[in-house]
C-alpha positions in Angstrom: -99.9 -30.6 115.7 -97.3 -30.6 118.1 -96.9 -27.5 120.1 -94.6 -28.2 122.8 -91.7 -26.0 123.3 -88.2 -27.3 122.2 -85.1 -25.6 121.7 -84.3 -21.8 121.9 -87.8 -21.2 122.1 -88.0 -23.5 125.5 -84.9 -21.5 127.0 -87.2 -18.3 126.8 -90.2 -19.7 128.2 -87.8 -21.2 130.9 -86.2 -17.3 131.4 -89.3 -15.9 131.3 -91.0 -18.0 134.0 -87.8 -17.1 136.3 -85.2 -20.0 135.9 -82.2 -18.3 136.8 -79.7 -20.2 135.1 -80.4 -22.6 132.3 -77.6 -25.0 131.1 -77.9 -24.9 127.2 -76.0 -25.9 124.2 -75.0 -23.3 122.4 -74.5 -21.9 118.8 -74.9 -18.8 116.3 -76.3 -20.9 113.5 -79.1 -22.9 114.6 -81.1 -25.0 117.2 -79.6 -28.0 115.6 -75.8 -27.5 114.9 -76.1 -26.4 118.9 -76.8 -29.7 119.7 -74.1 -31.5 117.2 -71.5 -28.8 118.8 -71.7 -30.6 122.7 -69.2 -33.1 122.2 -66.7 -30.8 124.2 -67.8 -28.1 126.9 -67.0 -25.4 124.2 -70.4 -25.3 123.4 -72.2 -25.3 126.4 -73.0 -22.5 129.2 -75.4 -21.2 131.4 -77.7 -18.8 130.1 -79.1 -16.1 132.2 -80.9 -13.9 130.2 -82.5 -12.8 126.6 -83.1 -9.6 125.5 -82.3 -7.9 122.3 -82.7 -10.9 120.2 -80.0 -12.8 122.0 -79.4 -15.2 124.7 -76.8 -14.4 127.3 -74.5 -16.4 129.6 -72.5 -16.2 132.7 -69.8 -15.0 131.0 -71.7 -12.0 129.4 -71.1 -13.4 125.8 -74.3 -13.3 123.7 -75.6 -16.6 121.6 -78.5 -16.5 118.9 -79.6 -20.1 119.7 -79.4 -21.9 123.1 -81.1 -25.2 123.6 -81.6 -26.5 127.3 -79.8 -29.8 128.0 -79.7 -32.1 130.6 -76.5 -33.8 131.7 -76.3 -36.8 134.2 -73.5 -39.0 135.1 -73.3 -42.6 133.4 -72.0 -45.4 134.9 -69.7 -48.1 133.8 -72.9 -51.1 132.8 -74.1 -48.3 130.4 -71.0 -48.0 128.0 -71.0 -50.0 125.1 -67.5 -51.5 124.7 
């Protein structure tokens, strides 16, 4: 059995251990939908708190799901033409 934390559960654990801001894909329906919506910046936010069943971003909005993501720059040689 896989006990590794993922998705919103991982974000909650990161906040509980003291992480101040967690860069996340966000959505109110599911973790899976959050990940499909990250094609634009509209569905990504720094999550700063989890309380009363909601994740809160730096803008004060609340979300039901917040999946931690990692954004790294790419180089031209990594692109497929």
